[in-house]
Rosetta silent file (secondary structure, phi, psi, omega in degrees, C-alpha in Angstrom):
SEQUENCE: XXXXXXXXXXXXXXXXXXXXXXXXXXXXXXXXXXXXXXXXXXX
SCORE:     score description
SCORE:     0.000 S_00000001
   1 L     0.000  134.147 -178.121    0.041   -0.047    0.015 S_00000001
   2 L   -74.158  156.159 -179.001    1.383    3.428   -0.851 S_00000001
   3 H   -59.170  -41.420 -175.799    2.120    5.991    1.723 S_00000001
   4 H   -66.665  -42.992  177.458   -0.449    8.348    0.229 S_00000001
   5 H   -61.540  -44.944 -175.627   -3.312    5.686    0.243 S_00000001
   6 H   -66.760  -41.654 -178.368   -2.472    4.729    3.840 S_00000001
   7 H   -64.878  -43.486  177.332   -2.427    8.368    4.943 S_00000001
   8 H   -62.256  -40.270  179.612   -5.819    9.063    3.318 S_00000001
   9 H   -61.112  -48.146 -176.110   -7.261    5.908    4.859 S_00000001
  10 H   -69.836  -37.314 -176.762   -6.043    6.829    8.321 S_00000001
  11 H   -80.030  -14.138  178.244   -7.129   10.496    8.072 S_00000001
  12 H   -67.525  -35.630 -175.703  -10.555    9.646    6.697 S_00000001
  13 H   -63.852  -41.945  172.979  -11.786    8.237   10.010 S_00000001
  14 H   -61.568  -30.169 -179.184  -11.678   11.459   11.977 S_00000001
  15 H   -71.493  -38.248  177.385  -13.609   13.166    9.339 S_00000001
  16 H   -67.128  -40.353  177.807  -16.300   10.376    9.403 S_00000001
  17 H   -67.680  -35.248  178.358  -16.485   10.518   13.159 S_00000001
  18 H   -66.717  -39.222 -179.250  -16.736   14.312   13.183 S_00000001
  19 H   -67.321  -40.826  179.010  -19.589   14.066   10.609 S_00000001
  20 H   -65.594  -42.541 -179.612  -21.497   11.447   12.699 S_00000001
  21 H   -66.376  -36.209  173.659  -21.112   13.566   15.822 S_00000001
  22 H   -61.139  -42.457 -178.371  -22.331   16.622   14.028 S_00000001
  23 H   -68.410  -45.890  178.872  -25.493   14.828   12.814 S_00000001
  24 H   -59.212  -45.570 -179.631  -26.142   13.435   16.309 S_00000001
  25 H   -64.720  -39.584  178.830  -25.563   16.819   17.925 S_00000001
  26 H   -68.183  -38.660  176.596  -27.852   18.595   15.446 S_00000001
  27 H   -63.599  -45.086  176.615  -30.566   16.058   16.010 S_00000001
  28 H   -62.402  -43.299  178.678  -30.281   16.429   19.750 S_00000001
  29 H   -65.736  -32.523  175.988  -30.424   20.168   19.588 S_00000001
  30 H   -66.334  -44.503 -177.219  -33.516   20.008   17.340 S_00000001
  31 H   -69.405  -37.281 -179.966  -35.297   17.674   19.744 S_00000001
  32 H   -63.206  -42.416 -177.651  -34.182   19.784   22.773 S_00000001
  33 H   -70.104  -39.174  177.867  -35.513   22.968   21.126 S_00000001
  34 H   -65.843  -39.504 -178.976  -38.804   21.298   20.155 S_00000001
  35 H   -68.574  -44.563 -178.832  -39.244   20.043   23.725 S_00000001
  36 H   -62.208  -41.834  179.138  -38.440   23.414   25.133 S_00000001
  37 H   -66.410  -31.245 -175.157  -41.005   25.183   22.831 S_00000001
  38 H   -90.712   -2.595  179.069  -43.666   22.616   23.898 S_00000001
  39 L    74.211   24.291  175.228  -42.897   23.043   27.630 S_00000001
  40 L  -104.103  160.697  176.790  -41.769   19.481   27.982 S_00000001
  41 L   -93.159  152.815  179.917  -38.720   18.018   29.632 S_00000001
  42 L   -69.537  -36.966 -177.773  -36.137   16.087   27.608 S_00000001
  43 L  -106.558    0.000    0.000  -36.106   13.164   30.051 S_00000001
């Protein structure tokens, strides 16, 4: 495996993890805001 391919493979995972955390965080914020507007608790 070439050095460039290995570097891209290794550096790809932090980007994937950051994207997943962003999607989860955005969904949590959306649910939290909706609950707050409705006067409900999150838990």
